N, C-alpha and C positions, 0 to 999 in steps of 0.2 A: 504493499499500499504506500508506504513512505517512497519507494522508488518511483511509483507512478506520479505522485504529486510533485516530487521534487524534480522529475523530468519535465513535466509541463510548467512548472514554475520557472524553469530555466528559459523557457519561451514567453515569459511574462503573462503567464495565465494567473488569474487571482485564484488562490486556494480557499475553498469553503468547507467546513467541516458538516458532519451530519446534523440535518434538522430534526425536528420532532417527528417520532415514528407516526403519531396520530395525525391524520391528514386534515388539513383545512378545506378540502375539496368536498363538496357535497354528495359527489358520487363515489367517494372512497372512504373507508374507515381508516385505513393505514396507509402510509406512503408506500407505493409499490415500484417506484423507479426513482432515478436522480432527479429526472425533470419534474416530476409530479410535486415535490417540495420546493422547487426554485424556479417554477414557471414564469411568475411575474418579473423576478429579477432578471432572468435571463433574456427574456424578449424586451425589457426596458433598458438593458445595460449595453454600453458600446465596447466593453472590454471582454476578453475571452476569459473563461471560468472552467476551472477543474475542481471537482468535488468528490467526497466519498459520502455515501448515504446507506443506512441500515433501512432495509425493505422488508415488508411482510406482504406475502400475497396470499390472501384468504379470502378475498371479496373484490367484485369489481370486474371489469373486461379482463379475459385471459387468465383470471385468478381463482379458477375452481380449486379447492383443496383437494379434489380427487385426482387431479393431475399433477399435484407436486409431491414431494417426498417420495419419489420413485427410484432414488439412488443417483439421480442426476439433476432434475429440476427440484429446486429446493423451496420450501415454504418461506424462509428467511435467509436473507444473504446480504453481503456488503457489495453495494454496486459502486464501481468507480467510473467517474463520468468527466468528460470535457466537452465544453460547448463554445462554439465559435462561429463568427459570422465571415470567415475567410473562405477561400474557395476549396473545392475537393482535393485538388493536386497537392496543395500545401498541408492540408489536414493529413491526407494519406501518408506523405512523406514522414510526418512525425510519428504516425502509428508504426510505419515500417522500422523507423529507427528505435522505437521502444520495444517492439517484438524481438529485434536483434539482440537489445539490451537484456532481455529475459531469455535469451537463448531459444528463441522460436523463430525459424527461418521461413521466409515467404514460400519458398519452394516445397516445404513440407506441409503447408496449410491449404484448405480449400476455401472457395468464395462463392457464396449463393447470392444471385443478382436477378432482378427483374428484367425480363427481354426488353421492356420500354425504357429502362433506366439508362439512356445514352451517356449522361455525364459520367457515371460510375463505371461503365463499361469501357469508355475511353481512358479513364483514369488509371483502371487496373492494367489496361493493354500497354500503356506508356510505361509502367512498371515491370513490363515483360513478364507478366504472370502467365504460366503454361495454360494454354487453352483447356488441357485436360483436367485442370484443378478448378475450372469455373463451372458453376452449376447454374444454368440458365432456367428461370421459372416464371410462372405467370403470377406468383405470390410476391413475397417480400415487399408489401405496402404496409408501412406501420400507421397506425392511427392511435390517437391518444384515449379516444373513446368512440362511440357510435357517430358523434358529431364532434368537430374541433379540429385541431392541428393534426396533419397527416403528411406522408411523403414516402418516397422510395428509400429503402434501406438496402445496405450491402452487409451481409452476416460473413464473419470469419470463422471457420471451423478448424479444429484439430482433430486428428484420427486417434481415438483411445480404444484399444481392444477392438479394433475392426469396426468400430462405430465413429461417426462424425459428431462431435461435441461442439456447440456452439460457444465461442469464448468472447467475441467482441460484435457488437451491433452499431453499425454507423448509419444514422438516419439523416437524410436531407429533408428537414421540415420546410417544404415550399408551399404548401396549400392549406387552406381551412376549409372545411367542409360544414355545411348546415344541412337542414332537411331537404332543400330542393336543389342545391348546387354546390359546386367546389369553386373556389376562388383561389387566385395566385396570392402569396404574402409578399408584401413590399420588403419587409426584413426577413429574409431567410436565414434559418438556424442549422448548423451541422450539429447534432446531438449524438455523442457516441458513448456506450455504456460497456463496460469491461466487467465481467463477473470475477471478484477476486477468488472465490470458492472454486470456480472453474479451473484457474490457473493453478491453485494449489492442488486440485484433483489430478490434472494431467501431468503435474511434475512429480508425484508420488509414484513410485515404482509398483508398490503393491497396495491397491485400492480395495478397502473392505467396504462393501456396499452397506453391510449391517450397521457398521459403526458411523458410515457416512449419514445414514437415515436417522439413527439415534441422535447424532450430533446436531442435525437439522431440526428434529422434533424438540429438543431441550432448548436450544437456542431460541426457537420461536416463541416457546412458553416464557423464557426469561425476558425476552424483548417485550412481549405484550404485557407481562405482569409489572415490569419495571416501569413502563410508560403508561400504566393504567390510569385513566382518567375517567373513564365511564364505566359503571359496574356491568353495563350490558356487554362489555368485551370479555367478561368471563365465559359468556358463551362460546368464544373461540377458544379459550384455554381448555373448556370441556371437550370440545371437538378434537383437540389436539391430544388430551389425555385418553380420549377414545382411541386414538391411533396408537398410543403407548401401549395400551392393554391389548389390542388386537395384534399389534407386533409381537408382543410377548407371548401370545398364544400361538401364532403362525410359526414363529421360530424357535418355539420351546425354550425361551429365555425366562429365568425367574426374575420376578419383578424386583424383589429386594435386592438380589445379587447384581443385576446390571445397574440398578440406580446407584448403589454405593460404589461398585466396580469403576462404573463410568466416571464419577467424580474424582475418585483416586486416581485413575489412569490418565485422564485427559487434564492435563494440568493448564493448557493454553486454551482459553475461551475468547472468541472474538467480540462478544458482546459484553458489556458491563452489567453485572448483577451481583445479588447477594447470595451465596450458596445457602447460608443459614435460614434465609427468609423462604427460599424455594423448598429446602428440606422440610422446614415446618408446615409450609403449604401441601406439600405432597403426604406428609404424615397425617394431617388432618383429614385429606381425602381418603387415605387408606384405611384409617380407623373408622370413618364412616362407612365406607364400603363394606370392611369387614364386619361391623355390627349387623348391617343389613343382610349380608350372606349367611351369616350364622343364623340369623332368624329364619331365613329361607330354608336352611338345611335341617335345623332342629326344631323349628316350629311348623315349617311348611306353609308359611302364609303367601299365598300368590299375590297379595297386594304389594308386598315389598318388590317382587320381580316387575310388576307393571310400573311402579314409582320409579325404580332405577332405570327401566328401559325408557319410560317417558321422559324422564329428567335429562339424562345423558346420552341416550340413543344407542345403547349397546345392544347387540343382539344377545337375547338371553342365553343361549347355548354357550356363546364365547365367554360371556360374563361369568357364568356358573363354572365352566371348566378351568378358566384363568385362576380364579381364587381357589377352587378346589385343588388344583395341581400345585399352585405356588405357595398358598398361604396356610391351608388348613390341614 
């Protein structure tokens, strides 16, 4: 992260730290990108900006919880961004230098581009990118929401375990869309986002998807819990807790074991949080669940099953088996 910020600061980019995770945008609960938290500043400023932003993707366009935490797409992450009003060529030149700095050569990367995005096509051909590394598509159109800012985007991929993993997205925000038509913007912005977690993932030789998923779930809970300003956001924590329990059941991991093992083993955490607060939070939930499960087993009250299912959305059989195998 420091390397990224220092690099762009060398080119006189103004460096901005993370903004509040809770979004001021009416269509979002959490900041889900570097642009969403700095939108007004970026479009009204004449200077180039580089930033890092903690993001949570649990609600809003493209942010379905079902499509995150799959071992690659994360529920929460640290987004490194830079925003400039300069031309494509100048921006891509800096990106090439930074990729070289972190030992990622252009010849080993792949590029996805819209077939009508002539500016980016010309740019990458000028940089002598092998045509076999370019993926032409009718997609690669970025939009901030159903209506609003939009434009063509160039995606940079690295090959990991024979699969392509997106590491950098370069968006030319050139249009604004409303219900009836699309208009050109007078002030165009190049918005680029580099996923720090993706870079860490491809740099590691031995990637353990189970650890990667756990790390994502816990970081998401820490992040929401620490920035909690609205009690309604506990709903999202409950959804993440549901993922923890289902994960435990599917992977045959004992709850108490992996909770404490995880905290002991993983000393480097990317989000600020209080472990003691979170442990207390977990314990309160576990005690609550244990009491209710014991009632179900020993007293056999169906109402308790229904209460747990309706409150937290757990499948009854999974909830029963997780606690039967792990705690009782």
